[in-house]
N, C-alpha and C positions, 0 to 999 in steps of 0.2 A: 736547172730552172724549176721553180715551184709552179705547179699547175694551179692556176687561180680558181679552177672549178672544184678543186678538192678541198673538203672541209677538213682542216688539220686535226681537229678533235676526234671526228669520226674515223679519219685515217689512222691516227695513233691507236684508237681502240681496236680497229681491224688488225693492225700489225700485232698488237698484244695477243689478240685472240688467236692469230695464226701461230705465233710463237708457242702459246700455250697448248695449241693443237699438236704441233710438232713435238713438243716435250712429252705429252701424253703418248703419242704414237711410238717415240723412242722407248719410253718406259714399257709400252706393251711389247715392243720387239725384244727388250732385255728379258722380260718374264718369259716370253716364248723360248728364248734361248736356253733357259734353265731346262725346257723340255727336251732339248737335243742332247744335253749332257746326261739327263736321267735315263732317257731311252737308249742311249749308247751303252750305259753301264748295265742295263737290264739285258741288253743284247749280249754282253759279255757273259752274264749269268747263264743265259739261255744256251750259249755256244759251249761253255765249260762245264757247267754244273748239271743242268736239268736232265741231260741224256744220261748222265752217269748216276743220277738219283732215280732213274726209271720214271721220269715224268713225261706226260704227253705222249705216251705211246700209241701207235696206230692200232685200231681194233682189229685190223686184218693181219698185221704182222706179229701181234702178241708181245709179251714181255721182252723177248730177245730182239725185237726189231728196232728200227731207228725211232728217235723222237721226233715229233712234229714240231716245226718251229714257226714262230709268228712275228717275233720282232725283226727277223732278218729282212722282211719285206720293207721295213721302215728305216732300217740301218743296213744298208747293202754291205758295208765293209766293216767287219767286227774288229773292235779294238779291245785287246785283253787288258783288264783292269787288275789292280793289285789284289792279293788274296783277301785283305780286310774289306776293300770296297766290293769285292764280289759277294763276300759273306753278307755284308750289310744290305746289298740289293736283293739277295736271295731272301733275306729276312723281310724286306719290304714287300716283296711279291707274296710271301707267306702271309704277312699280316693281313692283306686285303683278302686273300683267298681263304684264310681261316674264318674271318668274320663272315664272308658269304656262306661258307659251309655251315657255320653255326646257325645262321638265319634260315637257311634252307631245310636244315633238320628240324626246325621248330614248327614248321607250317606246311600245310598241303596246299596253300593258296598260290596263286600266280605271282611272281616277284619281277618288278622292273628296277633295274640298276641304272641309276642316273650318275654318270661319271662327270663331275664338275671339273672344268679345266683338264679335259681328258688327254690333250696333246696327241701324241701317236700311239698311246697305249692300245695294244691290241686284245685287251682282256675279253672284250665281247666275241671276238673271232675264236679265241681259245675255247671259251665255254659254250659256243654255239656249234662248234665243229663236231658233226656226227662221226667223224673219223678218229676223233680223240677219245681214247679209253677213259681218261680221267674226267671227261665232260658229260658223261651219260647221265649223271645225277641232275644236271643242270638243263638239259636240253628241253624237256617238256614245259618246264615252269618259268624259265627266265626269258626276259627280253631286256634290251639295253638302249639307253639313251645317252649318246656322247654330246657334250657341250663345250664349245670353246670359241676363240676369236674366229671371225668369218674367214680371214685369209688362211689360218691354220686349217680349218675344216675343209676349205677348198683343196689344199694340198693333200689332206688325208683322203678325201674322196677320189682325188685324182690317182693316188696310189692304189686304192681299192679298185678302181676301173682297170688299172694296168695289170694287176696281178690276178690271174684266173682263180687261183687257190682261195683268195680272199673273197672275190665277188661271187664265187659259187657258194661259200658258206652262208652268206646272207640273202642269197637269191637276188642279186643286184641286177636291175635293168634300167634303161634310160628313162622310163616313165616315173621311176621312184626318185629321180633327181630334180631339185628345184631349179628354177630358171637362173638363180644366182650361183648355182653349183656349189652351194655351201650347205645344203640340207639334203638328207636322204630319208626316204620313208619306205622301208622293206617290212617284211612279215614281222621279224623280231629284232630289227636293228634300226635305230633311228639317230640322225644327227641333227643338231640344230645350232645355228651360230648365236652366240651371246657373249658380250663383254660383261663379265660378272661385276665389274665396277659400276655398271649401270644396273642398279638394283630394281628400277621400275621396268626395265626390259625383262629382267629375269622373272619378276613378279608376273608380268603378262604371259610369259612363256609357260610357267607351271601352273598358273591359275585360269588363264583364259584361252589356251590352245585347244581348239576343237578336234584337232587331228592327233591329239595324244590323250585319248580317254582313260588310259590306265591310271594317269596321275590323279584323276578325280574319282576313281573307283574305290570305295572303301574296302572292297574285297581283294584288291591288288596291294600286296606289300611293296612299298617304295623304299629303295635303299640308295641314299645319296653317298657317294664317295668323293672325298676331298683329299687327295694325296698330294700334299705340299702345293696346293693351289690357292687357298685362302690365305696363305702365309704372307703373300706378297701384297696383300690389300690392306687398306686402312682398316683398323679394327672395327670401326663403326659400320663400314660397308660389309665386311665379312660377317659380322653380327647379324646384319639385316638379311643376309643370305640364309644363314642358319635359321633365323626366326621364321622366314617365309617357308622353308622346308618343314618346320615343325607344324605349320598351319594345315598340311595335308594329313588326312587320317592314315593310321597304320604305317608310320614312317620310321625308318632307321637313318641314322647318320654315322658314317664311319670316316673319321679323320685321322690322317697321319701327317704330322708336321713337327717343326723344330721346338725345342724347349731351351730355356736357359735357367735351369732350376736353382743355380747358386748366383744369379745375377749377371750382368754384362761384362764384369771384369774377370770372371773365372776364365782361365787361359783359353780352353777350347771354345767357349762361348764367344770370347772376344774375337778369336780368329774367324769363327763361322760368320759372325755379324760383319766383320771386315770383308770377308770374301764376297758375300752377297751385295754389300754396298759397292765395292769396287767394280762388280759386274753390273752396276746400274739396276739391280733387282733387289733392293734392300727388303730384309724381313721386317714386317711392320706388326702383325698381330702378336708376335712373340714378346714384343717389348711391354705389352699390357698383360698378356696371359702367359707368364714365365714358367709356371709350375703345373704339375698334375692337378693339384688341387684347384687352382684358379681356372683351369679348363673344365673341370667338372662342374664347378659353380657357374661357369659361362653357359654350358649347354643346358643346365637345369633352369637358369633364368631366362633362356630363350625358348622354352617350350618342350625341352626334352628332359622330362623328369628322371627317366631311368637310364642311368649312366654307369659305364664301367670303363676305366681307363688305367694305363700303366705305361711305364717306359719301355723301350724295345729290348732291353735286357731281361724284363720280366717275361716278355714274349719268348725270347730265346730259351730261357730256362723252362718254359712250358713244352718246348719241342722235345720229342722223345729222345732218349739217349742213343738209340739205334740211328736215328736220322742225324743227330749231331756227329756221331762217329763217322757216318758216311761222308758228310760234308768235310770233316777233318782229313779224310783220306784222299779227297780230290786235289787239293794244293796244299804244299807244305806251309804251315801257318805258324807264326810266332810273333803276332801283333796283338796279343790279348789286352794290352793296356789301351791300345787305340781303339779296339773294338768296345771295350767297356766305356770309354769316353764318348764314342758315337752313339752308343745305345742310350746312354743317360741323357742324351740331347734330342731324342725323338720320342714322341707320344703316339701311342695308338689308342684312340678314344672311339668307343661304340656306344652310341646313345640311341634311345628310341622314346617315342610318346606312347608306346604300347606298355601300360603299367604292369601288365601280366607277364611280359616276356622275361624268361629266365636265362641268364647268360650262361653258356656252355661251361661246364666245371673246368674242362681242360684249359680254357682261355679266359677264365675269370680272374682278374687281377685283385690280389689282396692289397689293402692300403700299405704303404711303405711305413716301416716302423720309424718313429721319430726319436731323436736323441734326447736324453735329459740334459739339461743345461749344464755346461762344462765350466768348471772354474778355470781361470787364466793363470798360468804360471809366469808371473812377471820376472822370474830370475833368468829367463832365457831371452836374449835379445837377437835380432835378425837385422843384417845390414848387407846390402849389395856390394860386390866388388867392382872396381873400375873396369876390370877386364873380364871377358867371358870366354869360356871353353866351349866352343860350338861343337860338341861331340855328345853322342849318346851311347849308353851301355858299354862303356870302357871301364877300367878299374884303376884305383889310385892306391899308393902305398907311401907310408912315412918311413923314410930311411933312418938309419942310426944317427946320422949327422943332422937330422931335422929337416931334410929336404922333402918336398912332396913331389911325386912322380905320377903321371897319369899315362896309361898306355892302352892303345887300341880304341875300339869302338867304331861309331859310324859318323861320317860328316860329308854327305849323307851316306856314301859307300864305305864299306869297311876298310879300316886303315891299320897300319902297324907302326905308326909314329910314337915316340915317347916325349911327353911334354913335362918340363920342369916349372914348378911354380915357385916364385921367389918367397923368401921368409916373410915379407910384409904382404904376401898374397895379391900383389898388384900387377906382377909381371908373369907372363906365360911365354916360356921359350921352348920351341920344338928342338930337341937334341938331334945331333947328327947321327944318321943311321950307321951302325957298324956293319961289318961284312956278313956276320951271322946274326940273323934275327928271326923271331917266330913269324909264321904266315899271318896275315891280316885276320883279325877275328873281332867277335863281340860276345857279351854274355859270359865272359870268363871272370876268374878271381885273380888277385895279385896280393900276396901276403908276405910280410917281413918276418923272417925267422933266422936268428943268428947273423944278422946283418945282410943276409941275401934275400933278394925279392923273388919269391916263387909264384910263377904263373901257371895256372892249372885250367885245362879244358877250354870251354867256349865253343863257338861255331864259326863256320863260314856262312852258308845259307842254312835255313832251318833244317834242311835234310842232310847237312853236311856237317855233323858235329865233330869235335876234336877230342882226342884222348891223349894228347901229348902234355908234357911238363917242361917248363923253360925256367932256367934260373938266371936272373940278372945280377951282376956284381956292380953296385953303384959307384964304388971306388975306381974300378977299371972301365966302366961303361960298356961291359961285354956281356953277351948272352951265351949260355951253353944249354944243350938239351939234357934233361933229366929222364928217369924212368917214366914210362908211359902209364896212365891210368889203366886198370883192368878193362874198363869199358868207357866209351866216349861219355862226355858229361858237360851240359852247359845249363845255365840259369840255376846255378848252385850257389851255396854260401860256403865261405871258408874263414876260419879264425885260427890264430896262434894260440896254443894251449900250454906253451912251456915244454922244457925238455926236448927242444929242437923238433917239435912236432906241430903239424897243421891238421886240424880237424875239418873234414869236408862233409857237408850234409846236403841232401836233396838234389834238386835238378832234374832236367830231362835226361833220364839214363835208364839203362836196364839193370844196373849195379845196385849194390846194397844202399840203404838210406845213409849210412855213416861209412866213412872210410878215413884212414889217418895216413898222412904223408910224413915220413921220418926223414928229415933233412940230413942227418948224420949218415944214415945207410943209403940215402937216395933211393928208398923203396916205399912202396904203399903197403900198408898193414890192415888187415882186418880188425874189427873191433866188435865188441859185444854191447848190446843195448838191453839195459834192464828197465822194464816199464815202471816199476815202482808205483807211484800214485797215479800216473796217467800214461796212456798209450799214445805213441808218436808214430804216425805214418810218414812215409816220404812224400814231400810236396815239391812243387815247381816254383821257383822264384820266391823262396822264403827269405827273410832277413835273420841274421844271427850275429850275436855279440858275445865276447867272453872277457870277463874281468879277471885278469891274472892274480890280482891281490886276494879276492875272495875265493878264487877257484870255482866261480859260478858262471855259467852261460845261460843265454836265453835265445829262444827261436820263436819268431812271430810270423804268423800268416802262411802265405804260399797256397798253391792250389793242389788238391788231390787229384791226380791225373785219372783215377778210377771213377770217382764221383763227379768230377768237375766242380767241386765246391771249394771255396776259399775259406780257409780256417780263420776263426775269430779268436784264436787261443794263444796265449804266450806260454810256452813251456820253459820252465827253469830246470837245468841240468847240471851235473857235475861230471868230471873226467877223472879216472884213475890212470895216470900216465904209465904206471908200471904194467897193469893188465889190460891197458886199452878198453876200459869198461865205461861206457856212458850211462849214467843213472838219472832217471827223471825224478825230480825233487818236488816239484809243485806246478800247478798250472792255474792260470786265470784267464777269464774270457771276458771280452769287451767288444761291442759293435765296432769300434773304431780300430780294432786290431785285425779286422778281416780285410787284409791288404795283400795285393799281388805285386811283387816287385818293389817292396819298400826297402829302406835302409834303416839300420838302428845302430846304436852305440851306447855303451855304459857312460852315464854321468857319474854315477857312484855305484856302490855294490848293490843297492837297491832301487836305483832309478836308471831309466833308459829313455833316450831321445829316439823317437820313431818318426821317420820322415818320408812322406810321399807314398808312391805306389798308387794303384787304383783299387777300387772295390766293386764287387757286383751289387752291392746293397745300396750304395749312395755315391754321389758326387762330392768330393772334398772341397772345402772352401777355405777362407783365410783363417779360420779357427780350428779346422779339423785336419788340414793337410799334414801338420806337424803337431805332435803331442809328446807329453813327458808321461811316462808310466811309472807308477810307484808300485813296485811288486810287493812290498811289506803290507801296504793298505789296500792292494787290488784295486787301484783307481787310475784313471787317465784324466790328465789336465791338458787344456789347450795351450798352445804356443800361439800367440797372436802375430800373424803376419802384418806389419804396419800398413796402414791405408795407402801410403804413397807408394810403397813397394808392390803391393797387391794391384793397384790400379794402373801403375806407370811401367812396371817391369813384367817380363814373362816369367811367371812362377809356376812352371809346369814340371812338377817333381816326379817325372817318369825317366827311367834310364839314367839316374844320377848316381854319384858316387859320394858317400859321406865319409870323411876322414878326421878322426880325432887327433888333434895336434897336442893338446895338454888338457889338464884337469878343468880348464875354463874355457878352452876354445876348440871348436871344430869348424871344418869348411865343407861346404857342399859344392861339388864340381859337376859341371856338364848337365846333361839331361835335355829333354825336349821330346817332341812327338810329331808325327805326321798327322794332322787333324783330318782324317779321312780324305775327302777330296777338297778340302778348303785351304790346303797348304800347310807347311811345317813351321813350327816355332821352336826356338832354342831357349833353354832355361837360363836365367841370370844366375851366375855363381854367387853363393851367399857365405858370408861369415857368421857364424853362430857363437855367441858369447854366453858363458854360463856364470852367473854371479856366484 
């Protein structure tokens, strides 16, 4: 029954208002949920990495003592993350810490750090802890202001009250706590509740608060930190927050958040945006400020004229080799493609309204080099297959009867199945397993020589490489074990070079850069490398192709394990099968050849198709993921991935296998990647036609 005393118009407005408030509250809770995931990942880094890196040692116990821990109070149960996520979150911790160290070294003035959307971040407790040997440089000069939603600040303060170690660091007592129990005022630590979406409230907090005199003191350096906190806000609201901060004298702003440098349809970007949208915490600023350049211009237009910014891979490359080697030693790691992609999708931006401030040379990012406009090679056409092979880092082979076989890889666990692809490339059939079969593996090679398919090396886990050799007879569908490699090897390349021989190059191994497998004798043979025009060092995950007609091979990219640099060079070589001598003939360099884990195949004696992989220098897009290299003219042309394929299919060219079927046709099988903590994507298998 309708209440006659209720005005229906006013009632409708009230209901609409209530629904809107519930919607906003739910959105706020979703954003707060991202804090829980982030803080749990940082706890994993604290538990697994920091102590082994010698961080946060007690002043009393010295370098050999245990490390002090801070995240554990907010994440009581540690969940171990993957090696790539741990490495990424270590880098996030380092990003903020390195900027504070840079600012600290530039001034003798007092510094107040304002952590916007702080969540449960214990940064203040770490740097104010007198017992922490790493914090001694910060103790006298630093104070901290944590800002976040009221209910989150209440929970944080409750934990601080309960944990004696935390409350003693900041000198907590009941008199320092506000009536709403969401604000603390200690000697060097403050918390204040604020919904950053309410910019008027934030304005009042930083410009009108009489109990925070440091914010208005020109002799106090203010450092605002926004670690993936403004990213969930509408860009106009986030911009207003930045603009308000720039109005305070002697201010720095350190921001770490997402990028989509090649637009929203690049596979990792698409998955990242989808992940946050599905979690009801969509990324908003990044749709307007997609690139490093646009972020720099953003801060300059909002009052921070002095800006230095780069992606997280630039930051990683600035870390000392000694530290990177220590990190490598903590957890077996073989997800470099995933790490490249993650790092290209995050910016660390340091801006200040202090025009005289000089950015520390160690962490000053140089502008990324732009590519010259590429010509498009319209002779190469791309089309998706109707079926997908949802596997990564396996290997394919073309048998003498024209069948394509694909063996091993991950889905997502390592497997030892063999798949047969039909002649029309539309059907994928898993073959019945014989009684004798190689152990499951990934990152191996499979090469046809004399009608036999020779599988070489690979790995189980990153610290469990294989040295075995297996020969598959496609006529009998049987496996037999061959002579083992002298040393284990994976992430290498292998090509048939005629005379019943396979040339193997590079990979993760302690062995020689080159080695030859002789199928007739079932033995591995040493070979000689003559540098000739260029010197060639062993690299991990190179791509290699060999043209039997011209007797010329090519090696592209790969990472030098000693210097951790990815080569931008294409090396042309020849092989003398009688003496097992490899001779370097010529080399060309191009920025788009700096690839890790790419695939390549000859189109003709002087042209190669290069597909996928990742680069430390740039994120590939629909015009740079696939290129044709003309070795005669030392040029690279773009193969355009059609708009409908790029936008509607997953074109993540990592862990793929490129198989040449004929002079006019190739097929790209499998591939995909785990997109950090955002979920996994599988690549669409593609038919490549050369006119």
